[in-house]
Every structure is written in C-alpha cells, then in structure tokens.
KOLSESE-778620 format. One record per residue: y, x negated, z of N, C-alpha, C in turn; chain; residue in three letters. Coordinates in pm, 1 decimal, decimal comma. Layout:
<sites>
SITE       nY       nX       nZ      caY      caX      caZ       cY       cX       cZ chain res
SITE        Y        X        Z        Y        X        Z        Y        X        Z     A Ala
...
</sites>
This chain:
<sites>
SITE       nY       nX       nZ      caY      caX      caZ       cY       cX       cZ chain res
SITE   -119,8    -82,8      0,0      0,0      0,0      0,0    126,4    -87,3      0,0     A Met
SITE    121,7   -197,7     70,9    238,1   -286,6     71,9    266,9   -339,0    -68,9     A Arg
SITE    163,1   -374,9   -142,7    182,5   -425,0   -278,9    236,4   -314,5   -370,1     A Arg
SITE    190,9   -192,0   -348,2    239,7    -80,1   -428,7    389,1    -57,6   -405,8     A Phe
SITE    430,7    -54,1   -279,4    571,3    -30,8   -247,4    657,2   -147,3   -296,8     A Ile
SITE    607,1   -269,7   -283,6    680,6   -385,7   -332,7    699,4   -376,7   -484,6     A Leu
SITE    593,0   -338,3   -555,6    602,9   -322,6   -700,9    699,6   -212,6   -739,0     A Gly
SITE    699,1   -102,8   -665,8    791,5      8,5   -692,0    936,7    -38,2   -685,3     A Trp
SITE    966,4   -124,7   -589,2   1104,2   -171,5   -571,9   1138,9   -282,7   -669,5     A Lys
SITE   1052,1   -383,4   -680,3   1085,8   -500,0   -762,6   1088,4   -466,3   -911,1     A Thr
SITE   1012,5   -367,4   -954,2   1013,9   -327,3  -1094,7   1129,2   -231,5  -1126,6     A Leu
SITE   1208,3   -198,0  -1026,0   1328,7   -119,4  -1048,7   1310,9     31,7  -1047,9     A Gly
SITE   1190,7     80,0  -1011,4   1168,2    224,8  -1014,2   1248,5    296,9   -906,0     A His
SITE   1264,7    233,5   -790,9   1341,6    296,6   -682,5   1484,8    321,8   -727,7     A Ala
SITE   1542,3    222,2   -796,2   1680,1    235,3   -842,7   1688,8    332,0   -961,2     A Arg
SITE   1593,5    319,9  -1055,9   1599,9    402,4  -1176,5   1582,6    550,2  -1144,7     A Arg
SITE   1488,6    581,1  -1054,0   1462,4    720,8  -1020,4   1547,4    769,2   -903,0     A Phe
SITE   1624,8    676,1   -841,5   1694,9    708,0   -715,5   1596,1    771,2   -618,0     A Arg
SITE   1488,6    696,9   -597,1   1375,7    749,7   -520,1   1334,7    653,4   -409,9     A Ala
SITE   1288,7    709,7   -300,2   1233,8    633,1   -188,7   1090,4    677,3   -163,4     A Glu
SITE   1010,8    584,9   -111,4    872,1    614,4    -75,3    861,9    620,1     76,0     A Ile
SITE    802,1    725,9    126,4    771,7    738,9    268,7    620,6    738,9    279,6     A Val
SITE    566,2    647,0    361,2    419,9    640,6    369,7    372,5    615,5    511,7     A Asn
SITE    249,1    654,9    534,5    176,9    622,1    656,6     35,0    589,6    612,8     A Tyr
SITE     -7,1    463,6    634,0   -135,6    415,9    581,6   -137,5    440,4    430,9     A Ala
SITE   -234,9    516,6    379,8   -240,5    539,6    235,2   -189,4    677,6    195,2     A Asp
SITE   -127,2    750,4    287,1    -61,4    876,9    252,7     85,3    848,7    222,7     A Asp
SITE    136,7    908,2    115,9    274,9    879,9     80,4    341,5    998,6     13,7     A Leu
SITE    474,4    997,2     21,1    559,5   1091,4    -52,3    661,0   1009,7   -130,9     A Cys
SITE    686,9   1050,7   -253,4    793,1    991,3   -333,4    904,5   1094,6   -341,6     A Val
SITE   1020,1   1059,3   -287,2   1133,6   1150,6   -280,5   1242,3   1097,4   -373,0     A Leu
SITE   1268,1   1169,1   -480,3   1363,7   1117,2   -576,9   1438,7   1224,7   -652,0     A Gly
SITE   1533,5   1179,7   -735,6   1618,3   1268,6   -813,0   1564,3   1293,1   -953,8     A Lys
SITE   1471,8   1209,2   -999,9   1421,6   1218,8  -1136,9   1316,1   1328,5  -1148,1     A Ala
SITE   1281,3   1367,8  -1271,4   1172,4   1465,4  -1288,7   1042,9   1415,5  -1224,8     A Pro
SITE    975,3   1505,0  -1155,5    855,1   1466,7  -1080,4    747,1   1409,3  -1170,5     A Ala
SITE    732,3   1464,5  -1290,9    627,3   1417,0  -1381,4    646,8   1270,3  -1417,9     A Ala
SITE    772,9   1229,2  -1436,6    800,9   1089,1  -1469,7    765,3    997,8  -1353,6     A Glu
SITE    803,2   1037,1  -1234,1    773,0    954,2  -1117,0    623,3    946,9  -1093,1     A Met
SITE    553,3   1060,2  -1110,4    409,4   1061,0  -1090,4    339,6    969,3  -1189,8     A Leu
SITE    385,7    967,2  -1314,8    324,7    880,7  -1415,2    335,9    734,0  -1376,0     A Ala
SITE    451,2    695,5  -1321,2    469,6    557,3  -1277,3    381,1    527,1  -1156,8     A Val
SITE    373,9    620,7  -1063,6    287,4    602,9   -946,5    143,3    580,7   -991,3     A Val
SITE     95,0    664,4  -1081,1    -43,5    651,9  -1127,8    -66,9    518,5  -1198,3     A Glu
SITE     32,5    472,7  -1274,9     17,7    345,5  -1345,5     12,6    228,2  -1247,1     A Arg
SITE    100,7    229,8  -1146,5     99,7    122,9  -1047,4    -29,1    122,3   -965,5     A Leu
SITE    -73,3    240,8   -927,9   -195,6    251,6   -847,7   -315,9    203,5   -927,9     A Val
SITE   -319,9    242,1  -1054,7   -431,3    197,7  -1140,2   -431,0     46,0  -1154,4     A Ala
SITE   -311,9    -14,2  -1161,5   -303,2   -159,7  -1170,4   -358,8   -229,9  -1047,8     A Gly
SITE   -361,7   -159,9   -935,5   -420,1   -214,1   -812,3   -567,1   -176,1   -797,6     A Leu
SITE   -622,8   -118,3   -906,3   -763,3    -73,9   -909,0   -791,4     31,7   -802,4     A Lys
SITE   -694,0    121,1   -786,0   -707,6    235,2   -695,8   -688,1    362,2   -777,6     A Leu
SITE   -699,0    476,8   -712,4   -681,3    603,7   -782,5   -600,9    699,3   -696,0     A Ala
SITE   -521,7    781,5   -760,9   -446,2    885,8   -691,5   -540,4   1002,6   -663,0     A Val
SITE   -536,4   1052,9   -540,2   -617,9   1168,9   -502,8   -554,6   1294,1   -563,4     A Asn
SITE   -612,9   1342,1   -672,2   -553,3   1456,0   -743,7   -551,7   1583,2   -659,9     A Glu
SITE   -649,0   1599,1   -572,4   -657,4   1720,2   -490,8   -539,9   1728,7   -393,3     A Arg
SITE   -493,6   1614,6   -344,1   -385,8   1613,3   -245,8   -247,7   1593,8   -309,3     A Lys
SITE   -243,4   1567,8   -439,4   -116,7   1536,4   -505,2    -46,4   1662,9   -552,5     A Thr
SITE     83,2   1672,4   -522,6    163,4   1787,1   -565,1    299,2   1739,2   -612,3     A Arg
SITE    352,8   1808,5   -710,4    490,3   1786,4   -755,2    569,0   1914,0   -727,1     A Cys
SITE    683,4   1900,9   -660,5    759,7   2020,8   -625,1    904,8   1986,4   -599,2     A Leu
SITE    987,6   2090,3   -599,9   1126,6   2080,3   -557,5   1133,9   2129,3   -413,4     A Arg
SITE   1177,0   2040,9   -325,0   1174,5   2071,6   -182,2   1262,4   2190,6   -147,2     A Cys
SITE   1365,4   2214,6   -227,3   1453,6   2328,4   -199,2   1387,0   2461,7   -231,7     A Ser
SITE   1278,4   2456,9   -310,4   1211,7   2580,2   -353,2   1074,6   2599,8   -288,6     A Glu
SITE   1010,2   2490,8   -251,9    874,4   2500,6   -199,3    855,3   2397,4    -89,6     A Glu
SITE    802,1   2439,0     23,7    779,7   2347,9    136,0    647,5   2273,3    117,3     A Ala
SITE    637,0   2159,5    185,5    510,0   2087,1    187,2    489,6   2029,1    326,3     A Phe
SITE    366,6   1988,5    354,1    332,0   1935,2    485,3    294,4   1788,7    472,0     A Glu
SITE    344,0   1708,2    566,7    319,0   1564,7    563,9    320,6   1512,2    705,9     A Phe
SITE    210,0   1451,6    747,1    197,2   1391,0    879,8    230,0   1488,3    992,5     A Leu
SITE    185,5   1611,9    978,2    204,5   1710,7   1083,6    336,5   1784,9   1080,3     A Gly
SITE    423,4   1748,6    986,7    552,1   1817,0    972,1    552,0   1905,3    848,1     A Tyr
SITE    619,5   2017,7    858,3    648,7   2100,1    741,8    789,2   2062,8    696,3     A Arg
SITE    803,3   2026,1    570,2    930,2   1982,5    515,6    972,0   2081,5    407,8     A Ile
SITE   1087,0   2142,9    425,5   1133,0   2243,4    329,7   1253,8   2316,7    383,4     A Gly
SITE   1274,9   2435,1    330,2   1392,2   2514,1    368,5   1369,7   2576,6    506,6     A Arg
SITE   1464,6   2552,5    595,6   1463,5   2610,5    729,8   1584,1   2701,1    747,0     A Asn
SITE   1566,8   2804,0    828,0   1677,8   2894,3    858,4   1745,6   2849,0    986,5     A Tyr
SITE   1876,8   2832,3    977,8   1951,4   2793,3   1096,8   1955,6   2910,3   1195,3     A Arg
SITE   1956,7   2881,1   1325,2   1962,7   2990,3   1423,7   2093,9   3067,0   1413,8     A Pro
SITE   2091,4   3189,6   1459,9   2209,2   3276,9   1464,0   2266,7   3305,3   1325,8     A Asn
SITE   2178,4   3310,6   1224,9   2222,5   3347,7   1091,7   2315,6   3249,3   1025,9     A Gly
SITE   2299,9   3120,6   1057,0   2389,6   3019,3   1002,6   2349,0   2964,8    867,7     A Gly
SITE   2269,1   3039,9    792,8   2229,9   2994,1    659,7   2101,5   2912,5    663,1     A Gly
SITE   2080,5   2835,4    557,8   1957,8   2757,2    546,0   1990,9   2610,4    520,0     A Thr
SITE   1890,2   2526,3    543,0   1904,3   2383,8    514,7   1765,3   2326,9    489,1     A Cys
SITE   1758,8   2211,9    423,2   1632,4   2142,6    403,4   1607,8   2056,4    525,8     A Ile
SITE   1494,3   2073,8    588,9   1466,2   1997,2    709,5   1318,6   1999,5    744,2     A Gly
SITE   1288,9   1951,9    863,5   1150,9   1940,9    910,2   1128,4   2029,7   1031,8     A Thr
SITE   1003,6   2063,5   1052,5    961,2   2128,5   1175,7    811,3   2107,4   1189,9     A Arg
SITE    756,7   2112,3   1311,3    612,4   2094,7   1327,6    536,7   2203,3   1251,8     A Pro
SITE    424,1   2165,1   1193,1    343,3   2263,2   1121,3    277,8   2359,8   1219,2     A Thr
SITE    238,4   2474,4   1167,2    166,6   2573,2   1248,1     37,1   2514,0   1301,7     A Lys
SITE    -31,2   2433,9   1217,6   -158,3   2373,2   1259,3   -137,9   2276,4   1375,2     A Ala
SITE    -25,7   2202,4   1376,8     -2,4   2106,8   1485,2     22,8   2179,6   1617,4     A Ser
SITE     92,1   2293,8   1611,5    114,4   2373,4   1732,4    -18,3   2432,1   1781,4     A Val
SITE    -98,7   2484,2   1689,8   -227,7   2539,5   1728,3   -318,2   2433,3   1788,4     A Gln
SITE   -309,9   2311,1   1735,5   -394,7   2203,1   1784,5   -362,9   2167,6   1929,1     A Ser
SITE   -234,3   2152,6   1963,1   -203,5   2117,8   2102,1   -234,6   2233,4   2195,5     A Ile
SITE   -216,1   2357,0   2149,0   -249,3   2472,1   2233,6   -399,6   2476,0   2263,2     A Cys
SITE   -481,0   2440,7   2163,9   -626,0   2434,3   2188,6   -658,7   2327,9   2291,9     A Arg
SITE   -590,9   2214,2   2283,8   -618,3   2106,2   2379,0   -573,9   2143,4   2519,9     A Arg
SITE   -462,0   2214,2   2531,4   -419,0   2262,8   2662,9   -521,2   2361,3   2718,7     A Ile
SITE   -573,3   2448,1   2632,2   -675,4   2544,8   2675,5   -799,6   2473,8   2725,7     A Ser
SITE   -840,2   2365,8   2656,8   -958,8   2290,3   2699,1   -938,2   2225,1   2834,8     A Glu
SITE   -815,8   2186,7   2866,8   -786,8   2122,9   2995,2   -782,6   2221,7   3110,7     A Met
SITE   -772,6   2350,5   3079,8   -754,1   2451,1   3184,5   -867,3   2553,9   3184,7     A Thr
SITE   -986,6   2510,0   3146,0  -1101,3   2601,1   3148,3  -1156,2   2612,7   3290,7     A Val
SITE  -1242,5   2710,3   3309,0  -1294,5   2742,3   3442,6  -1365,3   2624,3   3509,7     A Arg
SITE  -1434,4   2542,0   3430,7  -1513,4   2433,7   3492,3  -1426,2   2328,1   3560,0     A Arg
SITE  -1295,5   2330,3   3534,9  -1205,3   2233,9   3598,8  -1139,0   2291,6   3724,0     A His
SITE  -1185,8   2408,1   3770,1  -1122,2   2471,3   3886,3  -1142,6   2392,1   4015,4     A Cys
SITE  -1238,4   2301,5   4017,0  -1259,8   2219,9   4136,7  -1159,8   2106,9   4150,9     A Gly
SITE  -1085,0   2079,5   4047,7   -988,2   1968,8   4051,9   -858,6   2014,2   4118,7     A Lys
SITE   -787,3   1922,0   4180,4   -657,7   1956,5   4240,7   -556,9   1996,0   4132,5     A Pro
SITE   -465,9   2087,1   4164,0   -365,8   2129,1   4064,6   -283,0   2013,8   4010,0     A Pro
SITE   -249,5   1915,9   4097,0   -165,0   1806,3   4049,0   -234,4   1723,2   3940,9     A Glu
SITE   -365,8   1716,7   3944,3   -440,7   1642,2   3842,1   -431,8   1715,2   3708,1     A Val
SITE   -454,3   1846,6   3712,1   -447,7   1926,6   3588,3   -307,2   1923,1   3530,5     A Ile
SITE   -206,2   1941,3   3616,1    -67,7   1943,3   3569,0    -30,2   1807,7   3509,9     A Val
SITE    -71,9   1700,1   3573,2    -39,9   1567,2   3520,5    -99,7   1546,9   3381,2     A Glu
SITE   -223,8   1591,0   3362,6   -289,0   1575,8   3232,0   -219,2   1660,0   3125,4     A Arg
SITE   -187,3   1784,9   3161,2   -119,0   1872,7   3065,8     19,7   1816,8   3032,1     A Val
SITE     91,4   1769,1   3134,2    225,0   1712,9   3111,1    219,8   1591,9   3018,9     A Asn
SITE    122,7   1505,2   3040,6    110,9   1385,0   2957,8     85,1   1423,0   2812,6     A Arg
SITE     -3,4   1521,3   2793,0    -33,8   1567,5   2657,3     89,7   1627,9   2590,7     A Leu
SITE    157,1   1717,0   2662,2    273,6   1784,9   2603,7    386,3   1687,2   2572,4     A Met
SITE    412,5   1593,2   2664,1    521,1   1497,9   2643,7    492,7   1405,6   2526,4     A Thr
SITE    369,0   1358,2   2515,9    332,6   1272,7   2403,6    346,2   1345,8   2270,7     A Gly
SITE    302,6   1472,1   2269,2    312,8   1553,6   2147,2    459,9   1573,1   2108,9     A Trp
SITE    542,7   1605,6   2206,6    684,1   1632,0   2179,3    759,8   1505,5   2140,5     A Ala
SITE    719,0   1390,6   2190,9    784,7   1266,5   2150,6    759,5   1237,1   2003,4     A Asn
SITE    643,0   1276,6   1952,3    618,3   1261,3   1808,6    691,8   1369,9   1730,5     A Tyr
SITE    679,5   1493,9   1775,4    745,8   1605,7   1707,4    885,1   1625,5   1766,2     A Tyr
SITE    973,5   1531,7   1735,7   1109,5   1537,0   1791,5   1216,0   1546,5   1683,1     A Ser
SITE   1173,5   1561,2   1556,9   1268,0   1563,1   1445,5   1282,0   1703,2   1388,8     A Leu
SITE   1404,6   1741,4   1358,5   1426,9   1868,6   1289,3   1428,0   1988,2   1382,3     A Gly
SITE   1382,3   2099,7   1328,0   1386,9   2228,0   1398,4   1262,2   2241,4   1486,5     A Gln
SITE   1271,5   2189,0   1608,0   1154,3   2182,6   1695,7   1152,8   2290,1   1803,9     A Val
SITE   1267,2   2353,4   1829,9   1274,5   2447,1   1943,0   1173,0   2561,2   1936,4     A Ser
SITE   1150,9   2627,1   1821,0   1049,4   2733,2   1817,4    909,8   2683,4   1852,7     A Pro
SITE    874,8   2563,5   1805,7    743,2   2506,5   1837,9    734,8   2472,7   1986,4     A Ala
SITE    840,6   2413,3   2042,0    842,1   2381,8   2184,6    826,4   2509,2   2267,9     A Tyr
SITE    896,4   2615,1   2229,2    887,6   2741,3   2303,5    745,0   2795,4   2302,9     A Asp
SITE    678,1   2788,1   2187,7    540,6   2837,8   2177,7    447,0   2756,5   2266,9     A Ala
SITE    463,3   2624,2   2266,9    378,7   2538,3   2350,7    408,4   2562,3   2498,5     A Val
SITE    535,8   2576,2   2534,3    572,5   2604,1   2673,6    508,7   2733,5   2723,2     A Asn
SITE    517,6   2838,9   2640,7    460,4   2968,0   2681,1    309,6   2956,8   2699,6     A Arg
SITE    244,1   2888,2   2606,6     98,6   2875,9   2614,9     57,8   2795,7   2738,7     A His
SITE    128,1   2685,3   2764,4     93,9   2602,3   2880,0    113,2   2678,8   3010,8     A Ala
SITE    222,3   2753,9   3022,7    246,9   2830,8   3144,7    141,2   2938,6   3163,3     A Ala
SITE    105,8   3006,2   3055,0      4,6   3112,8   3065,7   -131,1   3055,8   3104,1     A Arg
SITE   -169,8   2943,3   3044,0   -300,1   2883,4   3074,2   -304,0   2828,0   3216,7     A Arg
SITE   -195,5   2764,1   3261,4   -194,6   2712,4   3398,0   -197,4   2826,9   3497,7     A Leu
SITE   -126,4   2936,7   3468,2   -127,1   3053,7   3555,2   -269,0   3111,0   3565,6     A Arg
SITE   -337,1   3122,3   3452,3   -475,3   3171,5   3453,4   -565,1   3078,6   3534,0     A Gln
SITE   -546,3   2948,2   3516,3   -630,1   2850,3   3586,9   -608,0   2861,0   3738,6     A Trp
SITE   -483,4   2873,7   3781,2   -454,0   2885,7   3923,9   -511,0   3015,0   3981,3     A Leu
SITE   -504,7   3124,3   3903,4   -561,4   3250,3   3950,4   -712,9   3238,6   3968,9     A Cys
SITE   -779,6   3172,9   3875,6   -924,1   3152,6   3890,1   -953,9   3063,8   4010,4     A Arg
SITE   -876,3   2958,3   4026,5   -899,2   2864,4   4136,9   -883,4   2933,2   4271,9     A Lys
SITE   -782,2   3020,2   4283,3   -755,3   3087,4   4410,3   -817,6   3226,8   4416,7     A His
SITE   -900,2   3258,2   4314,3   -972,1   3386,3   4310,1   -875,9   3504,6   4321,5     A Lys
SITE   -771,4   3498,3   4241,5   -672,8   3605,4   4233,3   -682,6   3666,0   4095,2     A Val
SITE   -676,9   3799,9   4086,0   -684,6   3865,4   3955,8   -560,5   3833,3   3872,9     A Lys
SITE   -585,1   3787,1   3752,9   -474,3   3754,3   3663,3   -420,1   3882,4   3602,5     A Phe
SITE   -288,7   3899,8   3609,5   -225,7   4015,8   3547,7   -194,7   4128,4   3645,2     A Gly
SITE   -256,8   4127,8   3764,9   -229,8   4234,7   3860,7    -86,2   4225,1   3912,1     A Lys
SITE    -43,1   4104,5   3945,4     96,4   4078,9   3977,8    119,8   3930,1   3953,3     A Phe
SITE    243,4   3893,6   3937,1    273,4   3754,8   3903,0    284,6   3672,7   4030,7     A Val
SITE    172,3   3617,0   4071,7    173,2   3531,4   4190,1    225,1   3391,9   4155,5     A Arg
SITE    210,1   3354,7   4029,3    253,1   3221,9   3985,4    354,5   3236,9   3871,1     A Phe
SITE    477,7   3275,5   3902,5    579,7   3290,9   3796,7    615,0   3154,6   3736,8     A Pro
SITE    682,2   3158,6   3624,1    716,9   3033,9   3556,0    795,6   2939,2   3645,7     A Asp
SITE    888,7   2993,3   3724,1    969,7   2907,7   3810,6    883,0   2829,9   3908,3     A Glu
SITE    780,5   2895,3   3961,4    692,1   2826,8   4055,5    608,2   2721,3   3984,7     A Arg
SITE    563,9   2751,8   3863,3    483,9   2654,9   3787,7    564,8   2528,5   3760,2     A Leu
SITE    693,0   2546,2   3726,7    775,9   2430,4   3693,2    831,7   2361,5   3818,4     A His
SITE    882,3   2440,2   3914,2    950,5   2381,4   4029,9    852,0   2330,8   4135,5     A Asp
SITE    746,4   2407,1   4162,4    652,2   2369,3   4268,8    537,9   2281,0   4217,8     A Asn
SITE    482,6   2318,3   4103,4    367,1   2243,8   4051,2    408,1   2132,3   3954,6     A Tyr
SITE    531,4   2135,2   3907,0    579,7   2025,3   3823,2    542,1   2032,9   3676,7     A Gly
SITE    505,5   2152,0   3627,7    473,6   2164,9   3485,7    597,9   2133,9   3403,0     A Leu
SITE    581,9   2045,4   3305,9    695,4   2005,7   3223,2    739,6   2122,1   3135,0     A Val
SITE    868,1   2126,3   3105,2    922,3   2225,9   3012,5    983,2   2149,5   2894,7     A Arg
SITE    922,2   2164,0   2777,9    972,0   2092,4   2660,5   1104,8   2151,1   2615,4     A Leu
SITE   1204,0   2065,7   2602,9   1332,5   2106,3   2545,8   1378,4   1995,1   2453,4     A Thr
SITE   1461,4   2030,2   2359,4   1508,7   1929,9   2263,6   1583,5   1818,0   2333,6     A Arg
SITE   1667,0   1851,4   2433,1   1745,6   1748,3   2501,0   1656,8   1655,2   2582,7     A Ser
SITE   1551,1   1711,9   2643,7   1461,9   1629,8   2725,7   1381,9   1532,5   2640,5     A Ala
SITE   1356,3   1568,8   2514,1   1274,4   1483,6   2429,4   1356,9   1398,1   2335,0     A Met
SITE   1490,3   1395,0   2351,2   1573,9   1322,6   2255,3   1572,7   1173,9   2288,1     A Ser
SITE   1457,1   1110,9   2257,8   1443,8    967,4   2279,9   1484,6    894,0   2152,2     A Leu
SITE   1514,5    766,8   2163,6   1550,7    689,0   2045,2   1430,4    679,5   1953,3     A Ser
SITE   1452,7    695,5   1822,7   1345,7    692,4   1724,9   1331,7    552,8   1665,6     A Asn
SITE   1208,8    515,8   1633,0   1184,7    387,3   1569,6   1245,9    386,9   1430,1     A Ala
SITE   1291,4    272,6   1387,6   1352,4    260,3   1256,4   1265,0    171,8   1168,6     A Lys
SITE   1254,2    210,7   1039,2   1172,7    133,2    946,6   1247,2      5,2    908,1     A Ala
</sites>
C-alpha cells in the first residue's frame, strides 16, 4: 500500500485529479474532483503493476453529496444539521457499529455475571464505552452516543434488579441519576470525548 500511495503522488495523479487517498491497511478511498471512472482506471493500473487486484465486490464509484458510503465504521455522506439547520457532508458512526457495542454491553450484563460486584461491571462497561467513543469522535456523533447511553443504562438497571432480586419495570429503583452519580456509569457526550486526534 505504501508503494501504491507513493506512485499515486509521484506520478502526479494526486495533483491531476485533485485527489487524496485515505487508507487503513489495504482498505482505501480515493476522494477527488475528477470523474470517478478516470480515477478508478488509474487505481486499477497501479494496483496491477504491483501484481495485486482491486476487489470488485467492495469497489464503488459515487458522488458523496448524492449517496453515502461506509468506511472503517463511519457512514460518510449527507447529514442533517440539528434544529433544521440544513444539510452538510460529514461523518457519523454506522448503524452496525452502534449495534455492535450495544451487543457487547449486553454480553457484559447477562445474568451469569450477577455474582460480581457492581463496580467491576461498571468499570468494564465504562472502559468499553470510552474506548468506542474515543474512536467514534468525528462528525455527527451525538445520536449514536445517546443510543449507547440509553442501552447501557437500561442493561445496567436490569442487571442490578436481577442482582438484588427486584422486579424490573415495577418501579424505578435505579434511575439514571443513581446509575451515573452513585455507581459511576459513564455518560458519553461530545465534550467529554473531545480528545486531540492523531494527525497523518
């Protein structure tokens, strides 16, 4: 991949197409101003010169303003600004990435873990949520954070009810404030996760 990106730049394709390559391992996106078919033809030629092949099943050509795509757990495309402020091209966590962390939180709060102290469960859930949010910190993240927060609070509440043999849903013995203030469950917010990002 390093040789491919070096060839893309030294042969002048980055300048000619006004295009940049974003990659992780062997997954990549070519973001440019030129027609997609022209850029794809050059990509295929360079890759073939390295005795590799483009995965046709995963390859797509599109205009980001018209069609969204997913890359490294992010959905990249048109987003609606909150409060009816129009639209913009940006990123947000994919639906699959939100579902994945919710499944992992559910696995941490199943009945068989009721013998563990609450602080152990909360610490594990907090570590998982914080690590996930540190990666998913770009773009429109608040809706995804809200969904994860709600799921984590509901699962921890269910786990505590099972542990203390209290019927879940009869009354709120473990309200959100108690989960966060007394048990220390983290609450994902954009400001809390606004850490410095690595630069290429």
